[in-house]
Residue, then its C-alpha position, 0 to 999 in steps of 0.5 A: m485118612i492121614c492125621p492131618e497133624c503129621s501125615a500118619p497114614d490111618n492116624l496110627c500115631q495116637t495107636r503107636f502113641d498108646e502102645f509106647l505108654v504102655l511100653e513107658f509104663t510096663d519097662a524102665g528102660y523103654g521109661a527112662f525116655h517117656h518125658l520126651t515121648v509124651a513132649t514130643y508126640m504133643l508138639q506135633h499135634s498142637s491141637k492138644l496144646t494151647r499156643e502158650g503149651w505149645i510154646h512150653e513144649r518146645e521150650l522143654l525140649r530144649e531143656f533137655l536136649v540141648e541144655n541136656k537138664l535131666p527130668a527131675f531137675i525139670r520137674k522141680q524147675n516148673k513145679d508151680l507153673v504145672d501145677s494146676g491150683k498154681r499155674t498161670i497159663k492154660f495147657k490143654s487145648k479147649d477148641g481142638m484146633p491147630v496151633i502151628n501150619r505144618s502136617t510136615w514132618t522129618k520124622s514123626i512116632l512112626d518112625v520109633r522102632t521098639e524091637n528092644a529098649e535100646v532101640y527106642c530109647d535111640d530111635v526116641t531121641v532121633w525124633t524128639m532131635s529131629a523135631l525139635e530142630d523141624a519146630q526152632g522156626l515154627e511161629v505161633 
């Protein structure tokens, strides 16, 4: 079976994502790019998000990569937006339907190597930049 959203074979994308989360939470070198891993994976798997949630993830990536905003700054900036008691938009999809009709991305999570933290962070950056570039022209 091929993932209908990122085209990874045998839905290896979810397996890799889960492995990456373990790496990121057990090794600070890998964890330094957790914000990019999650946002990029979600962007490429739009069925997990609402339309507003997908647009938010795309904007987060733009702020991280283009504006060079740090995760701590973004957390502070978006504190009320993501606070479940205060937010006015829904992020998580209830119907599991993809927000975008895209199954071909230039790069996927399978392009990220994990041999060491430096290689991992470099590959996550390339994957993220590629996904953001691919997503910029998509209509939602």
